N, C-alpha and C positions, 0 to 999 in steps of 0.2 A: 317451362310454363311462364307466362307473363305475370309480372307483379300487378296485383289488383289494387295497389295503394292509390291515394289521391294523386291526380295529375297536377303538375305545376306548369306554369308558363315556360316557354323556352328561355334560355339565358338572355338572349337578345331582348326579348320583351321585358324581362325583369330589369335589365339594365336601363332601358328606356323609361320604365316606370319609376325607377329610383331617380333618374335625372329629372323627370318631370315633377316629381315630388320636391326635389331641391329647388326647382323654379318656383313652385307654388309657395314654399317656405320663404324664399327670398322676396317674393312679391308681398307676402303677409308682413314680413319684418319691415319692409319699406313703407307699407301702408300705415303701420302702427307708428313708425318714426315720424311720419309727416304730421302727426298730431302734437309735435312739441320737441322733437330732437333737434340738436344743433345742426346747422348746415353742413358742417364737416362730417358729422355722423351720417347724415343723409347721403352725402356724396359717396362715402364708403359703402353704404347699403346699395346705392345705385350701381356701383362697380361690382358688388357681389352678385346682384341680380343679372347684370350683363354677362358676367362670367358663367353663371348658371344657364342663361339663355343660349350662350354660344356653345357650351358643352352639349346641351340637348340638340341644338341644330347640327352640330358636328356628328353626333351619334346618328341622327336621322340620315344625314348625307352619307355616312359610312355604310348605311344599310340600303342605300338607294331609294330611300323614301323622300317624297316631296316635302319641301319646307312650306308650312302654312303661311299664307300672306300675313296674318296677324303677328305671327312669330317673327317673320322677316322685318315687318314694320317696327315692332317693339325693339328689336335689336338695333335697328338704325336710330330710333329715338334715343335709346340710352347711350349709344356711341356718341351721338351729338351732344347730349347733356354732359357726358363725361369729359368732353374736350373743354367745356367751359369751367369745370371745377378745378 
């Protein structure tokens, strides 16, 4: 007999949700830091955001999912900013 317990998302979806949550947190941290943090701190937060964005993009690619244009553009933006830091 099948278990009638609550259904959960497949592990792949949960992994993507965790990675997307990390992206959101990194964006929030950077947004807060822009209101007064030192430039060096902001640089590290930009790098953290880039790392989170790239991890999410890699997970999408690994599942054969398309990379949204906004995500692609945001990655390129932060790669460019990181080179100047």
